[in-house]
N, C-alpha and C positions, 0 to 999 in steps of 0.2 A: 504494500500500500504506500509506503513512504517513497519507494522508487517511482511509482506511477504518479503520485499526487504531490510529492514534495514533503520536506521535513517541516515540523513545527506547525502543522495546520490541523492536527487532530484526526488525521486519516486512520491512524492506528493508535489506540490509547494504551500506554503502558501504566504499570503502577498498581494501585490498590485493587483488591479482589472485588470490590463493589462494582467495578466496570465489567467484570466477567460473569455477573450473576445471571443475566439473561441466557447466555449460551450455556452456563453451568446447569441451569434448570432444564434446558433442552437435553444436555448430555445425561442428566439424571433420568429423565423420562426414557431416553433411548437405551440407557443401560438396563433399566428395569424392564423395558419392552422387548429388547433384542439382545443386547450385548452380553448380559450376564448368562443367559441361557446357552448361547453358543460357546462362551468361554468355559463354562462347566462341562459342556459336551466334549469339547476338544481336550480338556484336561482328563476326562474319563477315558478318551481314546488313548491318551498317553499312559494312563495308569494300567488299563486292563485290555487294550486292544492292539498293542504293538506300535502305536504311533511314536516316532522319534523326530522331534522338531529340529534336531541338529542335522538331519539328512534332507538335502534339497529335494530328493526324489519323493520323500514322504510329504513334504509341503505341496509338491506338484499334485500328488494323489489326492490330498485333501481338497485342493482347488478343483481338480477334475470332478470329484464326486459331489461336492457340496457348495461350490461357489455360486452356481445358478440358483439353488434353493435359498442361500443366504441373501443374495441380491434381490430375489423376489420378496422375501420377508421384509427386507429393508424398504423396498418400494411400497409394499402394502402398509407398513408402519408409517412411512412418510406421508402417504396419501391420507391415512386416518388422522395424523397429527395436523396436516394442513387444513382439515375440515372440522377440527374440534373448536368449540367456543372458548374464547379467552376474554377476560375483562381488560379493556384498554382505558387509559386515562381520559381521552377526549372523544372517543367514538363508541362508547358503550361496549356491548358484547358483540364481538366479531370473530370470524375464523381467520387464520393466517392467509388463506386464499382470498377471502374478501378484502382484507387489508391491502394485499398486493393489487387486487383489481381496482379498488377505489383510489389507491395511490397513483396508478397509471392514468385513471380518469382525471385526477387533480393535477398531476405533475407531468404527464406524458410518459410514453414508454421509454425505458432506458436500457441500454445494452452494457457491454463491457468497456466501452470507451469512456474516459473521464467526462463528467458533466461539465458544463460551462462554469468557469471560476466564479465563485460568489465571495461575499465578504467573509474574511476569516473569523473564526470564533475567538472570543476572549479566553484567557486562562481560566477564568471562573466558569465559563460555559463548558469548556472542555472538561474541567474537574467534575462537573455534575452531569455530564452527558451520558445517557444510556443507563442510568442506575435504576434498577427495579427494586424499590425498597421493600415491597412485600416479599419478594424472593430472598432479599438480603436477610430478612428476619426469619426465614424458613431454616430450621436447624438441620433438616435432612439435606437441603441443598448446600448449606455451609459445610457440613461434614463431608459430603461428596467432593466439594471443591478442595478442602484442605488435605484430604486423603491423597488426591491425585496431583496436587500443585503445592509441593513444599516451598516455603518462602526462600527467595534468593537472597543470600547475605552479601551486602555491599562491603567492600574492604574499608570504606569510610564509615566509622561508627555513628556519624551524625546524619548519614543518608539512609532513609528508610524506604520501604516499598511504597509508601504514600507519595514519595517525590516523583515528579514526572521525568525520570531519567530513562534512557534506553538501556535495557538489561544487557549484561555482557553476553549471555547465552540465550538464544531464542529456540524454543522447542522445535525439534526436527526429527521426523521418523523416516528412516530410509527403508523402503520396501523393495527388495530385490525381486525381479521377475522369476516366477517359478518355471524353470526350464524342463521340458519334457525329457525323461531319461531314455525314451525309446527312439529307434529310427522309424522311418515311415512305415515299414512293413510290420515292425513290432507293435507300433501304435495301433495300426489297423486290426491286428490280431487281438490286442488287449481290449479295444473298444468292442469288438465282436463278442469276446468272452464275457465282458461285463454286461452286455445287453442280454445275455442268457440268464442272468440272475433274475429270479421271479419279481414281477412288478410290485407285489405287495411288500417286498423288501426294498427294491430299488427306488420306488417313488413315494415311500412312506415318509411322513413328517414326524413319526413317533421315534423318540431318541433311541430306544432299544433296537428298533429295526434299522435305524441309521448306523448304529454301532455294528450290527451284523453285516450291513452292506459294506462298511469299511473293511472289516475282517476278511470277507470274501474277496473283495477287490484286491486287498494287499496280498492275499494268498495267490491270486491269479498273477499279479505283477511279479512276485518272487519266482513263480514257475517259468516265466518267460525270459528272465535275464540270467 
């Protein structure tokens, strides 16, 4: 954001956790709705189904078997969230989809290109921008935030996280591409063998069936290499 819009204009707000509360509430809802379930499922595969996350081939197999189902669940969850009612300060009860629609009616459609430059915000406006005080007082949201976002210690003891400084380290998650361990012929054979697994196992959303699906597919993969 700073590279696209420039420094010192509030495009990206660093500092106190109060500015993260809106997205933290969303992450909490997402974790409760999708994330925790899949995390526990994958952990179960590690414990009792032979998954080893240190092997790129195992990561590829998880992607091959479950990425489509995971993406579909995320899409379904996002659609449900976009159409659930939320209380807004100035517009009453609206869904996120309605807020987007009425925003486009009022301000026009916007894409990824920067909007025309407007007057900059004051330091006081930036300090108070985007704070959701209801969520800030929500103990569950606060616990989720502090669990996953330990405070960054500044070497200067008089500079706190409330100061509008740019942090030394910005969170970055590197996700390597899961490369297929088979050649073209081996992959075709693997896909054909997996397709022979009964549909009540292969297409099931029940975790016990998905675990069985992984075990069967892993057995097939091991037999081909």
